[in-house]
C-alpha positions in Angstrom: 0.0 0.0 0.0 1.4 3.4 -0.9 2.4 5.6 2.0 0.6 8.9 2.4 2.5 12.1 1.4 2.3 13.8 4.7 3.3 13.2 8.3 6.7 11.7 7.4 5.1 8.8 5.6 2.4 8.2 8.3 -1.3 8.6 7.9 -2.5 11.7 9.6 -5.4 11.1 12.0 -7.9 13.9 11.7 -10.0 14.8 14.8 -13.7 14.6 14.2 -16.2 17.2 15.3 -18.6 16.1 17.9 -21.9 14.8 16.6 -24.2 17.6 15.6 -21.5 20.2 15.5 -20.1 19.6 12.0 -20.0 22.3 9.3 -20.6 20.7 6.0 -19.1 23.7 4.3 -15.7 22.9 5.8 -15.6 19.2 4.6 -12.2 18.3 3.2 -11.6 15.4 0.8 -8.6 13.3 1.6 -5.5 13.7 -0.7 -5.3 10.7 -3.0 -2.2 9.4 -4.7 -2.3 10.1 -8.4 -4.4 13.3 -8.1 -1.4 15.5 -8.9 -0.9 15.7 -12.6 2.1 17.6 -13.9 1.1 20.5 -16.1 -2.2 20.9 -14.2 -3.1 23.1 -11.3 -1.8 22.1 -7.9 -5.0 22.2 -5.9 -4.7 18.7 -4.3 -1.2 19.5 -3.2 -2.4 22.4 -1.2 -4.2 19.9 1.0 -0.9 18.1 1.6 0.7 21.5 2.7 -2.2 21.9 5.2 -1.7 18.4 6.6 0.3 19.7 9.6 -2.6 21.9 10.7 -5.4 19.8 9.3 -6.8 19.0 12.8 -7.1 22.7 13.6 -8.5 23.5 10.2 -11.3 21.0 10.5 -12.1 21.8 14.1 -12.5 25.5 13.0 -15.7 24.3 11.4 -17.1 23.1 14.7 -19.2 25.3 16.9 -17.6 23.9 20.0 -13.9 23.4 21.1 -12.8 25.6 18.2 -9.2 26.4 17.5 -8.7 29.9 16.1 -6.2 30.4 13.3 -3.5 33.1 13.5 -4.7 36.4 12.2 -2.9 39.4 10.8 -3.4 43.0 11.9 -6.5 43.3 9.7 -8.0 40.2 11.2 -7.3 38.0 8.1 -5.8 34.5 8.4 -2.1 34.3 7.8 -0.5 31.3 6.1 2.9 30.2 7.5 5.6 31.9 5.5 7.5 29.4 3.2 11.1 28.7 4.4 13.7 29.5 1.7 16.1 26.6 1.0 19.1 26.8 -1.3 19.1 23.3 -2.7 22.1 21.9 -4.6 20.8 19.8 -7.5 22.0 16.2 -8.0 25.7 16.4 -8.7 25.3 14.3 -11.9 22.8 16.7 -13.4 24.5 19.0 -15.9 22.6 22.2 -15.1 19.8 23.9 -13.1 16.4 23.8 -14.6 14.4 26.3 -12.7 10.7 26.1 -11.7 10.2 22.5 -12.8 7.1 20.6 -12.0 8.9 18.6 -9.3 10.3 21.8 -7.7 6.8 23.2 -7.5 5.5 20.0 -6.0 8.1 20.0 -3.3 7.5 23.7 -2.5 3.8 23.0 -2.1 4.3 19.8 -0.1 6.8 21.2 2.4 5.8 24.9 2.4 9.2 25.9 1.2 10.7 28.1 -1.5 13.5 26.4 -3.4 16.5 28.1 -5.0 18.1 25.3 -7.1 21.9 25.7 -7.6 24.6 23.7 -9.3 27.4 22.9 -6.8 31.0 23.3 -8.0 34.3 23.9 -6.3 34.2 27.4 -7.8 30.8 28.1 -6.4 31.7 26.9 -3.0 35.0 28.9 -3.0 33.0 32.0 -3.8 30.8 31.5 -0.8 27.7 30.3 -2.6 27.0 27.4 -0.3 23.7 25.5 -0.5 21.7 24.6 2.5 21.3 21.0 1.4 23.3 19.1 -1.2 25.0 15.8 -2.1 28.7 14.9 -2.4 30.1 11.8 -4.0 33.0 10.8 -1.8 34.5 11.1 1.7 37.3 13.1 0.1 34.8 15.7 -1.1 33.3 15.9 2.3 36.7 16.3 3.9 37.7 19.1 1.5 34.6 21.1 2.1 34.7 20.5 5.8 38.2 21.9 5.9 36.9 25.1 4.2 34.3 25.6 6.9 31.3 25.4 4.7 29.6 22.3 6.2 27.5 22.0 9.4 28.4 19.1 11.7 25.6 16.7 12.4 24.6 15.2 15.8 24.1 11.5 15.3 21.5 11.6 18.1 19.5 14.2 16.1 19.8 12.0 13.0 18.4 9.1 15.0 15.6 11.2 16.3 14.7 13.0 13.0 15.2 10.1 10.6 14.4 6.9 12.6 13.5 4.7 9.7 16.6 5.4 7.7 18.8 5.4 10.8 17.7 1.9 11.6 19.0 0.8 8.3 22.2 2.8 8.1 23.2 1.7 11.6 23.7 -1.8 10.2 26.6 -0.3 8.2 27.7 2.1 10.9 31.3 2.0 9.8 30.2 4.4 7.1 29.9 7.1 9.7 33.6 6.8 10.3 34.3 7.7 6.7 33.0 11.2 7.2 34.0 11.8 10.9 36.7 14.3 11.3 37.9 15.9 14.5 35.5 13.8 16.4 32.4 15.2 14.6 30.1 13.8 11.9 30.0 16.0 8.8 27.6 14.1 6.4 24.8 11.6 6.3 26.1 8.5 4.6 24.2 6.6 2.0 24.5 2.8 1.7 24.0 0.3 -1.1 23.8 -3.5 -0.4 23.3 -4.9 -3.9 25.3 -3.0 -6.4 24.5 -3.4 -10.1 27.8 -1.7 -10.9 29.8 -4.6 -9.4 31.6 -6.3 -12.2 31.8 -9.7 -13.7 33.2 -11.0 -17.0 31.2 -10.6 -20.2 32.2 -13.1 -22.9 31.5 -13.5 -26.6 29.9 -16.9 -26.2 29.7 -17.4 -29.9 33.5 -17.0 -30.0 33.9 -19.5 -27.2 31.8 -22.0 -29.2 33.8 -21.3 -32.3 37.1 -22.2 -30.6 35.7 -25.3 -29.0 35.1 -24.1 -25.5 31.7 -25.3 -24.3 31.5 -23.7 -20.8 32.2 -20.2 -19.5 35.7 -20.0 -18.0 35.7 -20.1 -14.2 39.4 -20.3 -13.2 42.4 -18.2 -14.2 43.8 -21.1 -16.2 40.5 -21.4 -18.1 40.4 -17.7 -18.7 43.9 -17.8 -20.1 43.1 -20.7 -22.4 40.1 -18.8 -23.8 42.0 -15.5 -24.2 44.7 -17.2 -26.2 42.2 -19.0 -28.4 40.6 -15.7 -29.2 43.9 -14.2 -30.2 45.2 -17.2 -32.2 42.3 -19.2 -33.6 40.5 -16.6 -35.8 37.2 -16.6 -33.8 35.5 -14.2 -36.2 36.4 -16.4 -39.2 37.6 -13.6 -41.5 41.0 -15.3 -42.1 42.9 -12.4 -40.6 45.1 -12.1 -37.5 43.1 -9.2 -36.1 41.6 -10.3 -32.8 42.8 -10.2 -29.2 41.7 -11.9 -26.0 41.2 -8.7 -24.0 42.2 -5.1 -23.4 42.5 -3.0 -20.3 42.1 0.5 -18.9 45.6 1.1 -17.7 45.4 4.9 -17.4 41.8 5.9 -17.9 40.0 4.9 -14.7 40.5 5.3 -10.9 43.1 2.6 -10.8 45.1 0.3 -13.2 42.4 -1.8 -14.9 42.6 -5.6 -15.2 40.7 -5.7 -11.9 39.6 -9.4 -12.2 43.2 -10.5 -13.0 44.6 -8.7 -10.0 41.7 -10.0 -7.9 42.7 -13.6 -8.9 46.0 -12.9 -7.1 44.2 -11.5 -4.0 45.0 -7.8 -4.5 43.6 -4.6 -6.0 46.1 -1.8 -6.8 45.5 1.6 -5.1 43.2 0.0 -2.5 44.0 -0.1 1.2 43.9 -3.8 2.2 44.1 -5.4 5.6 46.8 -8.1 6.0 47.5 -9.6 9.4 46.1 -6.6 11.3 48.1 -4.1 9.2 47.0 -1.8 6.4 48.9 -2.0 3.2 48.4 -0.6 -0.3 47.6 -3.0 -3.0 49.9 -1.1 -5.4 53.1 -2.3 -3.8 52.2 -5.8 -2.6 54.1 -8.8 -4.0 50.9 -10.2 -5.3 50.6 -7.2 -7.6 54.0 -8.1 -9.1 52.7 -11.7 -9.7 49.7 -10.4 -11.6 51.9 -8.1 -13.7 54.1 -11.0 -14.7 51.1 -12.8 -16.0 49.7 -9.8 -17.8 53.2 -9.1 -19.3 53.3 -12.6 -20.7 49.9 -12.2 -22.3 51.0 -9.0 -23.9 54.2 -10.5 -25.3 52.1 -13.3 -26.8 49.7 -11.0 -28.5 46.8 -11.8 -26.3 46.3 -8.2 -24.9 45.4 -5.4 -27.3 48.4 -3.0 -27.4 45.9 -0.1 -27.1 45.2 -1.2 -23.5 47.2 1.8 -22.3 44.7 4.3 -23.7 41.5 2.3 -23.9 38.5 3.4 -21.8 35.5 1.5 -20.6 33.6 2.9 -23.6 36.2 2.0 -26.1 36.6 -1.6 -24.9 32.9 -2.0 -25.2 33.0 -0.9 -28.8 35.9 -3.3 -29.4 33.7 -6.1 -28.0 30.8 -5.0 -30.3 33.0 -4.8 -33.4 34.8 -8.1 -32.9 38.3 -7.0 -31.9 38.3 -8.6 -28.4 36.3 -11.5 -26.8 35.9 -10.6 -23.1 35.5 -7.5 -21.0 35.0 -6.6 -17.4 31.4 -5.3 -17.3 28.9 -4.0 -14.7 26.4 -6.7 -13.8 23.5 -4.2 -14.3 24.6 -3.7 -17.9 25.2 -7.3 -18.8 23.1 -9.7 -16.8 19.7 -9.3 -18.3 18.4 -9.1 -21.9 17.6 -5.4 -21.5 21.0 -4.5 -20.1 22.7 -1.6 -21.9 25.6 -3.5 -23.2 23.5 -6.5 -24.3 21.1 -4.1 -26.2 24.0 -2.2 -27.8 25.6 -5.5 -29.1 22.3 -6.5 -30.6 22.0 -3.2 -32.4 25.5 -3.5 -33.9 26.0 -7.2 -34.2 22.6 -9.0 -33.9 24.2 -12.5 -34.5 26.6 -12.2 -31.7 25.9 -14.1 -28.4 27.1 -12.7 -25.1 27.2 -14.4 -21.7 28.0 -13.1 -18.2 30.4 -15.1 -16.1 32.2 -15.0 -12.8 35.5 -13.4 -12.1 38.3 -16.0 -12.5 39.4 -18.0 -9.5 43.2 -17.8 -9.1 45.9 -18.4 -6.5 44.6 -15.5 -4.4 40.9 -16.2 -4.8 38.6 -14.3 -7.0 37.5 -10.7 -7.0 37.1 -7.4 -8.8 37.0 -3.8 -7.9 34.4 -3.3 -5.2 33.3 0.0 -3.9 31.8 -1.6 -0.8 28.6 -0.5 0.8 29.5 3.1 0.5 27.4 5.3 -1.7 27.1 9.1 -1.7 26.7 11.6 1.1 24.1 14.3 2.1 25.6 17.4 3.6 24.1 20.6 5.2 25.6 24.1 4.7 27.2 25.7 7.7 24.8 28.6 7.9 21.9 26.3 8.6 23.1 25.7 12.2 22.0 29.3 13.0 18.5 28.8 11.7 16.7 26.1 13.8 13.5 26.4 11.8 15.3 25.8 8.5 17.2 22.8 10.0 14.0 21.3 11.2 12.5 21.7 7.7 15.5 20.1 6.1 15.2 17.1 8.4 11.5 16.9 7.6 12.5 16.8 3.9 15.3 14.2 4.5 12.9 11.9 6.4 10.4 12.1 3.5 13.2 11.6 1.0 14.2 8.4 2.8 11.0 6.8 3.9 8.0 8.5 2.2 7.2 6.5 -0.9 5.4 9.4 -2.7 8.2 11.9 -2.1 10.9 9.4 -3.2 8.9 8.5 -6.3 8.2 12.1 -7.3 11.9 13.2 -7.0 13.5 10.1 -8.6 10.8 8.7 -10.9 8.1 11.4 -11.4 4.4 10.7 -11.7 3.3 7.1 -12.2 1.5 6.7 -15.5 3.0 9.9 -16.8 6.7 9.5 -16.4 7.1 5.9 -15.2 5.4 2.7 -14.5 6.2 -0.8 -13.3 7.9 -2.9 -15.9 5.4 -5.7 -15.7 1.8 -4.6 -16.6 -0.4 -4.6 -13.6 2.4 -4.9 -11.1 2.4 -3.0 -7.9 6.1 -3.7 -7.1 9.3 -4.7 -8.8 11.3 -3.2 -11.6 10.2 0.2 -13.1 10.5 1.7 -16.5 10.2 5.2 -17.9 7.4 6.1 -20.2 7.8 7.2 -23.8 9.1 10.7 -23.9 11.1 10.3 -20.7 13.5 7.5 -21.5 16.4 9.9 -21.8 17.8 11.6 -18.7 17.7 15.0 -20.2 13.9 14.6 -20.8 13.5 13.8 -17.1 15.8 16.6 -16.0 13.5 19.0 -17.9 10.7 18.0 -15.6 12.9 18.2 -12.5 13.1 14.4 -12.1 16.5 13.6 -10.5 17.4 17.2 -9.8 16.1 17.0 -6.2 16.6 13.3 -5.7 18.9 12.4 -2.8 19.8 9.0 -4.3 20.5 6.0 -2.0 19.2 7.6 1.1 16.1 5.4 0.9 15.2 2.7 3.3 15.6 -1.0 2.6 11.8 -1.4 2.6 11.5 1.0 -0.2 14.3 -0.6 -2.2 12.8 -4.0 -1.7 9.5 -2.9 -3.2 11.0 -1.0 -6.2 14.0 -3.2 -7.1 14.4 -5.6 -9.9 14.4 -9.0 -8.3 15.9 -10.7 -11.3 18.8 -8.2 -11.3 19.3 -8.6 -7.6 19.7 -12.3 -8.1 22.2 -11.7 -10.8 24.2 -9.4 -8.5 24.2 -12.0 -5.8 25.3 -14.7 -8.3 28.1 -12.8 -10.2 29.5 -10.2 -7.8 32.5 -11.2 -5.8 31.9 -8.4 -3.3 33.0 -8.0 -0.6 36.1 -10.0 -1.3 38.3 -7.0 -2.2 37.1 -3.7 -1.0 38.9 -0.9 0.7 39.6 -1.6 4.4 39.0 2.1 5.2 35.8 2.3 3.0 37.6 4.8 0.7 37.9 7.3 3.6 40.0 10.4 2.9 43.3 10.4 4.7 44.7 13.7 6.0 47.4 13.8 3.3 45.4 12.4 0.4 45.2 15.8 -1.2 49.0 16.1 -1.1 49.9 12.7 -2.5 47.0 10.5 -3.7 46.6 11.7 -7.3 50.3 11.7 -8.0 50.7 8.2 -6.5 47.9 6.9 -8.6 49.4 8.4 -11.7 52.8 6.9 -10.8 51.3 3.4 -10.4 49.3 3.6 -13.6 52.5 4.7 -15.6 54.7 1.9 -14.1 52.1 -0.8 -14.4 51.4 0.0 -18.0 55.2 -0.1 -18.7 55.6 -3.3 -16.8 52.9 -5.0 -18.8 54.2 -3.7 -22.2 57.8 -4.5 -21.3 59.0 -0.9 -21.6 60.2 -1.2 -18.1 61.4 -4.7 -16.9 59.6 -6.2 -13.9 63.0 -6.5 -12.3 62.5 -2.8 -11.5 59.3 -3.4 -9.4 61.3 -2.8 -6.2 62.5 0.4 -7.7 58.9 1.5 -8.3 57.9 0.5 -4.7 60.8 2.6 -3.3 59.7 5.6 -5.4 56.1 5.1 -4.4 57.0 5.1 -0.7 59.3 8.1 -1.0 56.8 10.2 -2.9 54.2 10.0 0.0 53.3 6.4 0.1 55.0 5.8 3.5 53.2 8.8 5.0 49.8 7.7 3.7 50.5 4.2 4.9 51.1 5.5 8.4 47.9 7.6 8.3 45.9 4.6 7.0 47.1 2.4 9.9 46.4 5.2 12.4 42.8 5.6 11.0 42.3 1.9 10.9 43.3 1.5 14.6 41.1 4.4 15.7 38.0 4.0 13.5 37.7 0.7 11.7 39.6 -2.1 13.5 37.0 -4.7 14.8 
C-alpha cells in the first residue's frame, strides 16, 4: 500500500467534530495518490501542505472546542511563510532547470521556496554554499569541511529525526567513520547493499563455441586458455590475424584496470587492504607483481590489445561489439539481463553475436574485482543552517520524507506514475520500473525536474525491496565477488590524500602500463615500490594504519 504524502510517511489522523457540531461547508476530501498531474493546477497538493494543521483546520468548522487560526493586523488569516532553501541539485545533473514541476510539487508539499543551484568547487569557494546538497566521496566531504562550509551533524539528532533510515544505516555504521573528522560527523552516509555496478566478465559466447570451449571459464587457467584462443584461432572467421583476447584501462580509470586478474591474485592496486592486522596498499604488494608477470606474458604473446594503455570502458565495449576482443569486465547491471545496456548495444551493432556473463576467475589468491563496498554518496548541510533552527527542522523533515515516504521518493526520482514511469510488468504493484515514452532519456527527465532534487540511495531498505528488480538482484548475488576485495577504510579520505594521492595513482598507472608492455622490466618493481614510498606512500600508509586503529579495527 502506498504511504501517504504527509506526516513523514504516516497517515495523519484527523480529529472529528462532535456529533451535531459539523459544518458541511468545511468538509475536506482526503488527498489521493495520483491526483497530482504535472502540467495541471496544484490544488490537491495544497491539501498536503495543510496536513500539519489539518486538525485545527477541521475543528474550526465546529461550533464547540474551536481552535482559532492566526490572524494578521487586519483580522485576516495568515499562512505560514515558506522557508527558503538553497538546494544543490543532484551532482550528476549538468545544469539547473528552474521552476520545474517537481520543484513546485516540493514547494507545495513542504511549504518551502527552493532556490536550485549547481554545486561546483568554484561556487563553494565563492561562498555560494547551498543549505542542502550531495557529495560523492569522503574526500569531497573532507575538502569542504576543511573550508568551513559544512555543518556538523549530531548522530542523536539524526536518529531522532530520521528513525526509519537510521535503523538501516546503523547496520553499516562504519560508514559514519568515513566522514567523521575531529570527532564530529559531517555528512549523512548513504549505503548500497546490492550494487548493479559490481563487475563480472562478459564473454563473446559465440567465439567460445567457435574455438571449441563449451562452458564459461571459471578459473584463471580457463580464462587464459580462452583468451589465447581468441587471439590465435580466428574466432571471427575472417581469415585475418586481427583479434585479441582482452584489453584494459591502464590509465583511464580510478586505478590500473585488469581488476579481475589482480583479484585472482588477491590484490587490487590503489586500494588499502588489511593483512594480518596491518593496512597495506595493493599497489606495492608482492601479489601485484605476480599479476603483472602474468599480464606481461599475455602482452608479449599478442593476447592483450596493445591499445590497453589508452583504452577506456567505452572504447573496450566498442571493441567487443566490433569483434576485436572477446571478453571485457562489465557492470552486472549492464550485462546480466536481456535489456542491459551492453546487451542491447551489441544486438544493435551485431545481432548475430551471443554474449554471456560469467564469474571473475578463480586464481591463486581467490577471485575478485574492484568493489566500492557499501559506500554510496553523502548528504551534507551548509554551515549557515546551524544558526536557523526552523530551516534545520524543515531540512530534516524533507530528509525523512526523501528516505521513507514513498510518494516523495517517487516524485523526485521517478516522477508521476503513469506519466513519467510505470512498473515494468503490466499490472504490477512492485518490482522493476520503466520510464514512459518521452522520458526514457535523462535530459527529458531533467527538464521535468526528475532527479534534480533526488537524494539517491538515502532510501530505506523497505522502499528498495519494493522497487528493485528481483531478477537483477539475483544476478548481482550470483556474479558479484563483493565483498572480497574492498577498501579496508571504505575509501575514507586520509589527511594527506590531497597532497599525495593523485600523484601516486598516476605513478602506479604509468609503471604498471610499462611493466605490462615491457617498456620497463619487472625486475624494476622494487625500484617502483621505493619511489612510491618516497613520494608520499609511506606517509599515507602510516595515516591509513592510524585511521584503521582508531576508527575501523574490529
